C-alpha positions as CSV (number, residue, x, y, z in Angstrom):
1,M,13.9,5.9,17.8
2,D,12.0,3.6,20.4
3,L,11.8,0.4,19.5
4,S,10.1,-1.0,22.5
5,P,6.8,-2.8,22.9
6,A,4.7,0.4,23.9
7,G,7.1,2.4,20.8
8,R,6.1,-0.6,18.4
9,R,2.7,0.0,19.3
10,L,2.6,3.7,18.6
11,L,3.6,2.6,14.8
12,D,1.1,-0.1,14.1
13,R,-1.2,-0.6,11.0
14,R,-4.6,0.8,12.6
15,R,-2.5,4.1,14.2
16,F,-0.6,4.8,10.7
17,L,-3.8,4.7,8.6
18,E,-5.7,6.9,11.4
19,I,-3.1,9.3,11.3
20,G,-2.5,9.0,7.3
21,A,-6.1,9.7,6.6
22,T,-6.3,12.7,8.9
23,G,-3.6,14.1,7.5
24,L,-4.7,14.1,3.9
25,G,-7.6,15.1,4.6
26,S,-6.1,18.2,6.2
27,V,-4.0,18.8,3.2
28,A,-6.9,18.6,0.7
29,L,-8.9,21.0,3.1
30,S,-5.9,23.4,3.3
31,A,-6.0,23.0,-0.5
32,L,-9.7,23.4,-1.0
33,L,-9.6,26.7,1.1
34,A,-6.8,28.4,-0.7
35,E,-8.5,27.7,-3.8
36,A,-11.8,29.1,-2.6
37,Q,-9.9,32.1,-1.2
38,E,-8.3,32.6,-4.8
39,N,-11.4,32.5,-6.3
40,T,-13.5,34.9,-4.0
41,P,-15.0,37.9,-5.8
42,I,-13.4,41.2,-4.5
43,R,-15.8,44.0,-5.1
44,P,-13.6,47.5,-4.4
45,V,-14.5,49.1,-1.0
46,V,-15.6,52.8,-1.8
47,D,-15.9,55.4,0.1
48,P,-19.0,57.4,-0.6
49,S,-17.6,60.7,0.8
50,A,-14.5,60.0,-1.7
51,P,-15.2,57.6,-4.4
52,L,-12.4,58.3,-6.5
53,A,-9.6,58.0,-4.3
54,P,-7.0,56.0,-5.3
55,R,-7.3,52.4,-4.6
56,T,-4.8,49.5,-4.3
57,P,-4.9,46.9,-7.5
58,H,-4.9,43.2,-6.5
59,A,-1.2,42.5,-7.5
60,T,1.7,44.5,-8.9
61,A,0.6,46.6,-12.1
62,R,2.6,47.3,-15.1
63,A,0.6,50.1,-15.8
64,T,-1.5,53.0,-14.2
65,K,-3.5,54.4,-17.2
66,V,-5.0,53.0,-20.4
67,L,-5.4,55.2,-23.5
68,M,-8.1,53.1,-25.7
69,I,-8.0,54.4,-29.3
70,F,-11.3,52.9,-30.9
71,C,-11.5,52.9,-35.0
72,S,-15.6,52.9,-35.1
73,G,-17.1,51.3,-38.1
74,A,-14.7,48.0,-38.5
75,L,-11.3,48.9,-40.1
76,S,-10.2,46.6,-42.7
77,H,-7.1,44.2,-41.1
78,V,-6.5,42.8,-44.5
79,D,-5.5,46.5,-45.8
80,T,-3.6,47.7,-42.8
81,F,-1.9,45.1,-40.6
82,D,-2.2,41.9,-41.7
83,Y,-0.2,41.1,-44.5
84,K,-1.2,37.8,-46.8
85,P,1.0,37.3,-49.8
86,E,-1.7,34.6,-50.8
87,L,-4.5,37.1,-50.9
88,V,-2.5,39.4,-53.3
89,K,-1.6,36.1,-55.5
90,R,-5.1,35.2,-55.6
91,N,-6.7,38.4,-56.1
92,G,-9.2,38.3,-58.3
93,Q,-10.2,34.0,-57.9
94,P,-12.8,32.7,-55.7
95,M,-11.5,32.2,-52.2
96,P,-11.3,28.1,-51.9
97,G,-14.1,26.6,-50.1
98,A,-16.7,29.4,-50.0
99,D,-19.0,28.6,-52.4
100,K,-22.2,30.9,-52.2
101,L,-20.4,32.4,-49.1
102,V,-23.1,34.7,-47.4
103,T,-22.0,37.0,-44.7
104,F,-23.7,40.3,-43.3
105,Q,-25.1,41.8,-46.4
106,G,-25.3,39.1,-48.7
107,E,-23.1,37.0,-51.0
108,Q,-19.2,37.5,-51.5
109,G,-17.5,37.8,-54.7
110,N,-14.0,37.1,-55.3
111,L,-10.8,37.5,-53.3
112,V,-9.6,40.9,-53.7
113,G,-5.7,41.9,-52.4
114,P,-4.9,44.7,-50.5
115,L,-5.9,48.1,-51.9
116,W,-2.6,49.6,-50.6
117,P,0.6,48.1,-50.8
118,F,2.1,46.8,-48.0
119,K,6.1,47.2,-47.1
120,P,8.5,46.3,-44.0
121,R,8.4,48.8,-41.5
122,G,11.4,49.7,-38.7
123,G,14.1,47.2,-37.5
124,S,11.6,44.5,-37.6
125,G,10.6,44.3,-41.1
126,K,7.1,44.1,-40.0
127,M,4.9,44.5,-43.2
128,V,1.9,47.3,-42.6
129,S,0.4,48.9,-45.6
130,D,0.6,52.5,-47.0
131,L,-2.8,53.4,-46.1
132,L,-1.6,54.2,-42.7
133,P,2.0,55.5,-43.3
134,C,2.7,57.0,-40.3
135,L,1.3,54.7,-37.8
136,A,3.2,52.0,-39.9
137,E,6.8,54.2,-38.9
138,L,5.9,52.9,-35.6
139,A,5.6,49.6,-36.0
140,D,8.5,48.6,-34.1
141,E,6.5,50.2,-30.8
142,M,3.4,47.9,-31.4
143,C,2.1,44.4,-30.1
144,F,-0.1,43.2,-33.0
145,I,-2.8,40.5,-31.8
146,H,-3.3,39.3,-35.4
147,S,-6.2,36.5,-34.2
148,M,-8.8,38.5,-32.4
149,T,-12.3,37.7,-32.9
150,A,-15.9,38.8,-32.0
151,R,-19.3,37.4,-30.9
152,S,-21.3,39.7,-33.3
153,N,-21.3,40.8,-37.0
154,T,-23.5,43.9,-36.2
155,H,-21.8,47.0,-35.5
156,G,-23.8,48.2,-32.4
157,P,-23.7,44.7,-30.7
158,A,-19.7,44.6,-31.4
159,E,-19.4,48.0,-30.7
160,N,-20.9,47.2,-27.1
161,Q,-18.9,44.1,-26.3
162,M,-15.6,45.5,-27.4
163,S,-16.4,48.3,-24.6
164,T,-18.2,46.4,-22.2
165,G,-17.5,42.9,-22.3
166,F,-21.3,42.1,-23.8
167,T,-23.4,42.7,-26.7
168,L,-26.1,43.5,-25.3
169,E,-27.0,47.2,-23.6
170,G,-27.2,47.7,-20.1
171,Y,-23.2,46.9,-18.8
172,P,-20.5,49.1,-17.8
173,G,-17.8,50.4,-20.2
174,I,-14.4,49.0,-19.2
175,G,-13.4,52.7,-18.4
176,S,-15.9,52.3,-15.8
177,W,-14.8,49.1,-14.1
178,V,-11.1,50.5,-14.0
179,S,-12.1,53.8,-12.1
180,Y,-14.5,51.5,-10.0
181,A,-11.4,49.4,-9.3
182,L,-8.8,51.7,-9.0
183,G,-10.3,55.3,-8.4
184,S,-8.3,58.2,-9.6
185,E,-5.1,60.0,-9.6
186,C,-6.2,63.1,-10.1
187,A,-8.6,65.2,-8.0
188,D,-9.9,67.6,-10.2
189,L,-10.6,65.5,-13.4
190,P,-12.7,62.7,-13.9
191,A,-11.1,59.1,-13.6
192,F,-12.8,58.1,-17.1
193,V,-12.7,60.5,-20.0
194,A,-14.6,59.7,-23.6
195,I,-13.5,61.8,-26.4
196,P,-15.9,61.3,-29.6
197,D,-14.9,61.9,-33.2
198,P,-15.5,65.7,-34.3
199,R,-18.2,63.8,-36.4
200,G,-20.1,62.9,-33.7
201,V,-20.8,59.8,-31.4
202,P,-19.7,56.0,-32.4
203,Q,-22.8,53.7,-33.1
204,V,-23.9,53.0,-29.5
205,G,-23.1,56.4,-28.6
206,S,-22.8,56.7,-24.5
207,N,-22.9,52.5,-24.0
208,H,-19.5,53.1,-24.5
209,W,-18.7,55.2,-21.5
210,N,-21.7,54.4,-19.4
211,S,-21.4,53.3,-15.9
212,A,-24.8,51.0,-16.2
213,F,-25.3,49.2,-12.6
214,L,-21.6,50.5,-11.2
215,P,-22.4,53.9,-9.4
216,A,-23.2,56.7,-11.6
217,V,-19.5,58.7,-10.5
218,F,-17.6,55.8,-12.4
219,Q,-19.5,56.9,-15.8
220,G,-16.9,58.4,-18.1
221,A,-17.5,62.1,-19.1
222,A,-17.4,63.3,-22.7
223,F,-14.9,65.9,-23.7
224,S,-14.2,67.5,-27.3
225,A,-11.8,69.9,-27.6
226,D,-13.7,71.7,-29.9
227,K,-16.7,72.0,-27.5
228,P,-15.7,75.2,-25.1
229,I,-15.8,74.3,-21.7
230,P,-17.2,77.3,-19.6
231,N,-14.3,78.8,-18.0
232,L,-15.5,79.1,-14.3
233,A,-12.9,80.8,-12.4
234,R,-12.7,83.3,-9.4
235,P,-14.1,86.5,-10.8
236,P,-11.7,89.4,-10.8
237,G,-13.7,91.4,-8.2
238,I,-13.5,88.5,-5.6
239,D,-9.7,88.3,-4.3
240,A,-8.3,84.8,-3.6
241,S,-8.8,84.5,0.5
242,N,-12.6,85.9,0.0
243,D,-13.4,82.6,-2.4
244,A,-11.6,80.3,-0.2
245,A,-13.5,81.5,2.8
246,V,-16.6,80.9,0.9
247,R,-15.4,77.5,-0.2
248,D,-14.3,76.6,3.2
249,F,-17.7,77.8,4.9
250,L,-19.7,75.3,2.2
251,K,-17.4,72.8,3.3
252,V,-18.4,73.3,7.3
253,L,-22.0,73.1,6.5
254,N,-21.5,70.3,4.1
255,E,-19.9,68.3,7.1
256,R,-22.5,69.7,9.7
257,H,-25.3,68.1,7.4
258,L,-23.5,65.0,7.2
259,E,-23.2,64.6,10.8
260,R,-26.8,65.2,11.3
261,H,-27.5,61.9,8.6
262,P,-25.0,59.9,10.1
263,G,-24.6,56.5,7.5
264,D,-26.4,58.1,4.6
265,A,-24.0,56.9,2.0
266,Q,-26.2,58.5,-0.6
267,L,-25.6,62.1,1.1
268,A,-22.4,61.4,1.2
269,A,-22.0,60.9,-2.6
270,R,-24.1,63.6,-3.6
271,I,-21.7,65.9,-1.7
272,A,-18.7,64.2,-3.1
273,S,-19.9,64.4,-6.8
274,Y,-21.0,68.3,-6.2
275,E,-17.3,69.0,-4.6
276,M,-15.8,67.3,-8.0
277,A,-17.9,69.0,-10.1
278,A,-16.7,72.2,-8.7
279,R,-13.0,71.3,-9.2
280,M,-13.7,70.0,-12.6
281,Q,-15.0,73.3,-13.6
282,L,-12.1,75.0,-12.6
283,R,-10.0,72.6,-14.2
284,A,-11.5,71.3,-17.2
285,A,-11.5,74.2,-19.3
286,E,-7.6,74.5,-18.7
287,V,-6.9,71.3,-19.8
288,A,-9.0,71.5,-23.2
289,D,-7.0,75.2,-23.8
290,L,-4.7,74.0,-26.3
291,S,-3.6,77.5,-26.5
292,G,-0.3,77.2,-24.4
293,E,1.1,74.2,-26.7
294,S,4.0,75.2,-28.9
295,P,3.6,75.9,-32.2
296,A,6.1,72.9,-32.6
297,T,3.5,70.3,-31.3
298,R,0.4,71.7,-32.5
299,A,2.4,71.6,-36.2
300,M,3.0,67.7,-35.5
301,Y,-0.3,67.0,-34.3
302,G,-1.9,68.7,-37.0
303,T,-4.1,70.7,-35.5
304,E,-4.5,73.7,-38.1
305,D,-5.2,71.6,-40.8
306,A,-7.1,72.8,-43.3
307,N,-9.6,69.8,-43.3
308,R,-11.7,70.6,-40.5
309,T,-12.4,67.1,-39.8
310,R,-8.8,66.2,-39.9
311,A,-8.1,69.5,-37.5
312,G,-10.8,68.4,-34.9
313,F,-9.4,64.7,-34.8
314,A,-5.8,66.4,-34.0
315,R,-6.8,68.7,-31.2
316,N,-8.7,65.5,-29.8
317,C,-5.6,63.5,-29.8
318,L,-3.8,66.4,-28.1
319,L,-6.5,66.7,-25.7
320,A,-5.9,62.7,-24.9
321,R,-2.0,63.5,-23.9
322,R,-3.0,66.6,-21.7
323,L,-5.7,64.2,-19.8
324,L,-3.5,61.1,-19.2
325,E,-0.3,63.2,-17.8
326,R,-2.6,65.4,-15.4
327,G,-3.5,61.5,-14.1
328,V,-6.9,60.5,-15.6
329,R,-6.9,56.8,-15.3
330,F,-8.5,56.0,-18.7
331,V,-9.1,58.0,-21.7
332,Q,-11.3,56.7,-24.5
333,L,-10.3,58.3,-27.9
334,F,-12.8,57.3,-30.6
335,N,-12.1,57.9,-34.7
336,G,-15.1,57.4,-36.6
337,A,-18.8,58.4,-35.8
338,Y,-22.4,56.8,-36.8
339,A,-23.8,58.2,-40.0
340,M,-27.0,57.4,-41.9
341,G,-25.1,56.6,-45.3
342,E,-22.3,54.3,-46.3
343,G,-19.2,55.2,-44.9
344,V,-19.6,58.8,-44.5
345,G,-18.4,59.0,-40.9
346,N,-16.4,55.9,-40.0
347,W,-14.3,52.7,-41.1
348,D,-17.7,51.0,-42.6
349,G,-16.3,50.0,-46.2
350,H,-18.9,48.2,-48.3
351,K,-19.4,49.8,-51.2
352,T,-16.8,51.8,-52.2
353,I,-13.9,50.8,-49.5
354,K,-10.9,52.7,-51.8
355,T,-12.5,56.2,-52.1
356,Q,-14.0,55.8,-48.5
357,Y,-10.7,55.1,-46.8
358,G,-8.9,57.4,-48.9
359,V,-11.0,60.1,-47.1
360,H,-10.7,58.6,-43.7
361,A,-7.0,57.3,-43.4
362,P,-5.6,60.9,-43.1
363,I,-7.9,61.9,-40.3
364,L,-6.4,59.0,-38.1
365,D,-3.1,58.6,-39.5
366,R,-0.8,61.4,-38.2
367,P,-2.9,62.6,-35.4
368,C,-2.8,59.4,-33.8
369,A,1.3,58.8,-34.6
370,A,1.8,62.2,-33.3
371,L,0.1,61.0,-30.0
372,L,2.1,57.9,-29.7
373,R,5.3,59.7,-30.3
374,D,4.4,62.5,-28.0
375,L,3.5,60.2,-25.1
376,R,6.6,58.7,-25.9
377,A,9.1,61.7,-25.9
378,R,7.3,62.8,-22.5
379,G,7.6,58.9,-20.9
380,L,4.1,58.5,-20.4
381,L,4.1,55.2,-22.0
382,E,6.7,54.1,-19.2
383,D,3.0,53.4,-17.3
384,T,0.3,54.0,-19.6
385,L,-1.1,51.1,-21.9
386,V,-2.4,51.9,-25.4
387,A,-4.8,49.7,-26.8
388,F,-5.9,50.4,-30.8
389,V,-9.1,48.6,-31.4
390,T,-11.8,47.9,-33.9
391,E,-15.4,46.2,-33.2
392,F,-14.5,43.7,-35.8
393,G,-12.7,43.1,-39.1
394,R,-13.5,43.1,-42.8
395,M,-13.9,40.2,-45.4
396,P,-11.1,39.4,-48.0
397,T,-13.6,39.0,-50.9
398,F,-15.2,42.0,-52.3
399,Q,-19.4,42.1,-51.8
400,K,-21.1,40.6,-55.3
401,G,-22.0,44.0,-57.0
402,A,-20.1,46.4,-55.0
403,N,-16.6,47.3,-54.5
404,G,-16.0,46.9,-50.8
405,R,-15.6,44.3,-48.5
406,D,-18.7,43.0,-45.7
407,H,-18.2,42.4,-42.0
408,N,-16.1,40.1,-40.5
409,P,-16.1,39.0,-37.1
410,Q,-14.0,35.6,-37.3
411,G,-10.3,37.4,-37.4
412,F,-9.2,40.5,-37.3
413,T,-6.1,42.7,-35.6
414,V,-5.9,44.9,-32.7
415,W,-2.6,46.4,-31.1
416,L,-1.3,47.3,-27.8
417,S,1.7,49.4,-27.2
418,G,3.9,50.9,-23.8
419,A,3.5,49.5,-20.5
420,G,3.8,46.2,-20.1
421,V,3.8,44.6,-23.3
422,K,6.6,43.4,-25.9
423,A,7.1,45.1,-28.6
424,P,7.9,44.6,-31.6
425,F,5.7,41.4,-31.3
426,S,3.2,39.6,-33.0
427,Y,0.5,37.2,-31.6
428,G,-1.5,34.4,-33.3
429,A,-3.0,34.9,-37.2
430,T,-5.4,34.5,-39.5
431,D,-5.7,32.1,-42.4
432,E,-3.6,32.5,-45.7
433,F,-6.2,35.0,-46.7
434,G,-7.2,37.1,-43.6
435,H,-10.6,35.2,-43.5
436,K,-10.3,33.3,-40.2
437,A,-8.2,33.4,-37.1
438,V,-6.5,29.9,-36.9
439,D,-3.4,30.5,-34.7
440,H,-3.6,31.5,-30.6
441,V,-7.3,32.3,-31.3
442,A,-8.4,35.4,-29.0
443,T,-11.1,37.0,-28.1
444,I,-12.4,40.5,-26.9
445,Y,-12.9,38.6,-23.0
446,D,-9.2,37.8,-23.5
447,L,-8.3,41.5,-24.5
448,H,-9.8,42.9,-21.4
449,A,-8.4,40.2,-19.2
450,T,-4.9,41.3,-20.4
451,I,-5.6,44.9,-20.0
452,L,-7.0,44.2,-16.4
453,H,-4.0,42.2,-15.6
454,L,-1.3,44.9,-16.9
455,L,-3.5,47.5,-14.3
456,G,-2.8,45.1,-11.4
457,L,-6.6,43.8,-11.7
458,D,-7.6,40.2,-11.4
459,H,-10.5,40.1,-14.3
460,E,-11.9,36.9,-12.7
461,R,-12.3,38.4,-9.3
462,L,-12.9,42.0,-10.0
463,S,-16.7,41.9,-9.6
464,A,-19.9,44.1,-8.6
465,Y,-23.2,42.6,-7.4
466,H,-26.1,43.1,-9.5
467,N,-29.7,41.6,-9.6
468,G,-28.2,38.8,-7.7
469,I,-25.3,38.0,-9.9
470,E,-21.6,38.8,-9.3
471,R,-20.9,40.7,-12.5
472,R,-17.8,40.8,-14.2
473,L,-16.2,42.6,-17.1
474,T,-15.2,39.3,-18.5
475,D,-18.6,37.6,-17.8
476,V,-17.6,33.9,-17.1
477,H,-14.8,33.8,-20.2
478,G,-11.4,34.9,-21.1
479,H,-7.5,34.3,-19.9
480,V,-4.7,37.0,-20.1
481,I,-2.7,36.5,-23.3
482,R,0.4,36.1,-21.7
483,D,2.9,35.5,-24.4
484,V,2.2,39.1,-25.3
485,L,3.6,40.6,-21.7
486,A,7.1,42.0,-21.5
């Protein structure tokens, strides 16, 4: 160390403070710049000529594909997955603190215990009701979120929120966001496929799979195992070499057309869409043709059930597996359809829930359980995340003058299975009656953030610029539910 007078002058108080202030300012600036970088929106770079080309996620992904099973009409959590001994004990009594409680359709009556008995399942002993006995057998493979909440107690807005993040219309479905961010692993099928219930579409219909302000190529394609897709394969009179030559010539013409209009992104996108449509017409008929599945597989799903609706939903479940194993990025499978008339086509059990659920449960249970078993047996759950959702729950009381449960967005259950999540595991809880979420309260924003995280996507940065706003699936909300991550 230089202790000479000159050396000591370098360390005088004024000089020390100057150096210290500059250094601290540099540290603060570095921290601010790093924070700004972390919060910078990420808009995927989409090549118009290959809009569905695979894109790299923001971080390491645990899952590459998603299957979302959507029970339309609001499946009752207190009759399926959320066991409340106190609700059983106080069956027929008023709910404490709920005098003159009025919900969606009117005043509430007394507490009513689960209409099907709960039993411990699997090695975990998780309590699941007999309403869904086949799914109950798989409880050890499920990660339950018992503290889910929604922003609306009306089916339409709540369905919108579960699929798009917003109660209002005009926002892209989660499957569109995922295909926008990641593209596709399959060159001849859509990145996002929606499979409506054989009884019809859910209440908000194609809002679930609409791309809204995202490019139209990211809209979900609606498939059904029971609606034949024309087989547009090469006619017998045309040999393979001539067929290939015609397609190659068409490709040359398209490339020359693009060269005459350099930088025309819309033209490039249109050509890419036509090329995808041509490939899909050849492949879609094959993927929807279930005849090549073994008799044992079809029997496991119940595709030949005497009940037409049960058989139709079973075929849709088998179709979902075939799409996932061929690399479709996001499959949204619906159970329940909107229909005029109380509980005709979905889980909306206001008046006679026991009778209604007795019809609906067998449609869902066996095929859905078979789908999970099939995915596991084929190794597809190693990189596929399954999300079992509904738009909200139902009340632990019966409505006055009825034998059913009203809407309840204040607490309900969804579950995850497959890639990247703990199982068996239960997260959060509703109160002693199943009325309100009270422990680790979760939102649909949190659920969406968690799904994106498992796909390697940062929900706070994945964005699309629209009408002067950086739009996100989770708006300005949401946190990853890290406790459920494996």
